[in-house]
C-alpha positions as CSV (number, residue, x, y, z in Angstrom):
1,M,-60.4,17.5,40.8
2,N,-58.0,15.6,38.6
3,E,-59.6,13.4,36.1
4,D,-57.4,11.2,34.0
5,N,-59.1,9.5,31.1
6,S,-57.6,6.2,30.0
7,G,-59.8,4.8,27.4
8,E,-63.3,4.8,28.8
9,I,-62.1,4.5,32.4
10,S,-61.4,7.7,34.4
11,F,-59.9,8.4,37.8
12,I,-60.9,11.2,40.2
13,V,-60.4,12.0,43.8
14,K,-63.0,13.6,46.0
15,K,-63.3,14.4,49.7
16,T,-66.3,12.9,51.5
17,T,-67.8,16.4,51.6
18,E,-67.5,16.6,47.8
19,L,-69.2,13.3,46.9
20,E,-72.7,13.5,45.4
21,L,-75.5,11.4,47.0
22,D,-75.5,9.1,43.9
23,E,-71.7,8.5,44.2
24,I,-72.1,7.5,47.9
25,S,-74.9,5.2,46.9
26,Q,-72.8,3.6,44.1
27,I,-69.8,3.2,46.5
28,N,-72.0,1.5,49.1
29,E,-73.6,-0.7,46.5
30,L,-70.2,-1.8,45.2
31,Y,-68.9,-2.3,48.8
32,N,-71.9,-4.4,49.7
33,Q,-71.5,-6.5,46.5
34,V,-67.7,-7.0,46.8
35,F,-67.6,-7.7,50.5
36,K,-71.0,-9.6,50.8
37,K,-69.3,-12.7,52.1
38,D,-67.4,-10.8,54.8
39,I,-70.1,-8.4,56.2
40,T,-73.1,-9.2,58.3
41,K,-74.9,-5.8,57.7
42,T,-74.9,-3.9,54.5
43,R,-73.5,-0.4,54.6
44,N,-75.9,2.5,54.1
45,Y,-75.6,6.3,53.8
46,E,-75.4,6.8,57.6
47,G,-72.8,4.1,58.0
48,F,-70.7,5.6,55.2
49,I,-70.8,9.1,56.6
50,A,-70.0,7.8,60.1
51,K,-67.0,5.9,58.9
52,F,-65.5,8.5,56.6
53,K,-66.3,11.8,58.5
54,S,-65.4,10.6,62.0
55,N,-61.9,11.9,62.1
56,E,-60.1,15.2,62.9
57,K,-60.6,16.6,59.4
58,Q,-64.3,15.6,59.2
59,Y,-63.7,14.1,55.7
60,S,-61.7,11.3,54.0
61,F,-60.3,11.0,50.5
62,H,-62.0,8.8,47.9
63,G,-60.2,7.7,44.8
64,L,-62.9,6.8,42.3
65,M,-62.5,4.7,39.2
66,K,-65.3,5.3,36.8
67,K,-66.5,4.0,33.5
68,K,-68.7,6.7,32.1
69,N,-70.7,7.8,35.2
70,K,-70.6,4.4,36.9
71,I,-68.2,3.8,39.8
72,I,-66.3,0.6,39.3
73,G,-63.6,1.0,41.8
74,S,-62.9,2.9,45.0
75,Y,-59.7,3.6,47.0
76,P,-60.6,5.5,50.2
77,V,-58.1,6.9,52.7
78,I,-59.1,8.2,56.2
79,P,-56.8,10.8,57.6
80,K,-55.6,10.1,61.2
81,K,-53.6,12.4,63.3
82,F,-50.4,11.0,64.9
83,K,-47.6,12.3,67.1
84,Y,-44.4,11.4,65.2
85,F,-41.2,12.5,66.9
86,K,-43.0,15.2,68.9
87,K,-44.6,16.5,65.8
88,E,-48.3,16.1,64.9
89,L,-48.8,14.8,61.4
90,F,-51.7,13.3,59.5
91,F,-51.2,9.8,58.1
92,G,-53.7,8.0,55.9
93,L,-55.5,4.8,56.8
94,V,-56.3,2.9,53.6
95,V,-59.6,1.0,54.0
96,D,-62.2,-0.8,51.8
97,T,-60.2,-0.8,48.5
98,L,-62.5,-2.4,46.0
99,I,-62.9,-2.9,42.3
100,E,-65.9,-4.5,40.5
101,K,-65.1,-8.1,39.7
102,K,-65.1,-7.8,35.9
103,Y,-62.6,-4.9,36.0
104,R,-60.0,-6.6,38.2
105,G,-56.7,-7.8,36.8
106,N,-55.6,-4.7,35.0
107,L,-52.9,-3.5,37.4
108,D,-52.5,-0.2,35.5
109,N,-56.0,0.8,36.7
110,M,-55.1,0.1,40.3
111,I,-51.8,2.0,39.9
112,N,-53.6,5.0,38.3
113,L,-56.3,5.0,41.0
114,N,-53.7,4.9,43.8
115,N,-51.5,7.5,42.2
116,A,-54.4,9.9,41.8
117,V,-55.1,9.6,45.6
118,Y,-51.4,9.9,46.5
119,E,-51.2,13.2,44.6
120,K,-54.2,14.6,46.5
121,L,-52.7,13.4,49.8
122,K,-49.4,15.1,49.1
123,K,-51.2,18.4,48.5
124,E,-52.8,17.9,51.9
125,N,-49.4,17.2,53.6
126,I,-50.2,13.6,54.3
127,P,-46.8,11.9,53.7
128,F,-47.6,8.3,54.8
129,I,-50.3,5.8,54.3
130,Y,-50.9,2.5,56.1
131,G,-53.4,-0.3,56.2
132,I,-54.1,-4.0,56.6
133,A,-54.5,-5.8,53.3
134,N,-56.5,-9.0,52.8
135,K,-54.9,-12.1,51.3
136,N,-55.9,-11.1,47.8
137,Y,-54.7,-7.5,47.9
138,Y,-51.5,-8.1,50.0
139,P,-49.3,-9.4,47.1
140,I,-50.4,-6.5,44.9
141,V,-49.6,-3.8,47.5
142,K,-46.3,-5.5,48.3
143,K,-45.0,-6.2,44.8
144,I,-46.7,-3.6,42.6
145,L,-47.3,-0.7,44.9
146,N,-44.1,-1.2,46.9
147,F,-45.7,-1.1,50.4
148,K,-43.5,-2.3,53.2
149,D,-44.5,-4.3,56.2
150,V,-44.3,-1.9,59.1
151,T,-45.3,-4.3,61.9
152,Y,-47.4,-7.4,62.6
153,L,-50.5,-7.7,64.8
154,S,-50.3,-11.1,66.5
155,Y,-53.8,-10.8,67.9
156,Y,-57.2,-9.6,67.0
157,F,-59.6,-8.0,69.4
158,K,-63.0,-6.5,69.5
159,P,-64.0,-3.9,72.0
160,I,-66.7,-5.3,74.2
161,N,-69.3,-3.8,76.5
162,L,-69.7,-5.8,79.7
163,R,-73.4,-6.2,80.4
164,K,-75.4,-9.0,81.7
165,K,-77.2,-9.8,78.5
166,N,-73.9,-9.8,76.6
167,F,-72.2,-12.1,79.1
168,V,-71.9,-15.1,76.8
169,M,-70.6,-13.0,73.9
170,T,-68.1,-11.3,76.3
171,I,-66.7,-14.7,77.3
172,I,-66.5,-15.8,73.7
173,N,-64.7,-12.5,72.7
174,I,-62.2,-12.8,75.6
175,C,-61.5,-16.4,74.6
176,L,-61.0,-15.5,71.0
177,F,-58.7,-12.7,72.0
178,F,-56.4,-15.1,73.9
179,L,-56.6,-18.0,71.5
180,N,-56.1,-16.1,68.3
181,L,-52.7,-17.0,66.7
182,F,-53.0,-15.2,63.4
183,H,-50.6,-12.6,62.2
184,F,-52.0,-9.6,60.3
185,P,-49.3,-7.5,58.6
186,I,-49.8,-3.8,58.8
187,L,-48.4,-2.2,55.6
188,G,-47.1,1.3,55.1
189,F,-46.0,3.5,52.2
190,L,-44.2,6.8,52.2
191,I,-45.7,9.0,49.5
């Protein structure tokens, strides 16, 4: 595992299967803290494992930014298999990028964290990453990390289960699906 020390901050990449329980706990705690306004349910160990091991490889990649032994940033990438010009390849879905609030603003840290992950992905023959960035992260990935807009989603949808007790929510979800006018850019980056 590559560990690059820059002052007191270090960068390391681990597969989900290599993470220690304490590291998973720290990532979840940071996730719940950073995204507290956007989530309705805090993420726990089971949710973490389900999210990052439910793919063809049974693991994801986790770029960790640490200060001493404390995780202050995370850049996870989930490998997903695609058929690309009749060839099966793995691409990486970037999700849940987060940095503790007091360590944001130093773009060198973000670049070092991302580059550590990209090196690991190259070794695993994952040549392309993609994701949907929020309004805060979008300018960074566009200008600093050189991501390109690959396509736009002009709608948002949520899978629904048609049952009697969910009838009202089903109707609301269907209405939201047809009324949604937002455009979410999907970004990609060839590594």
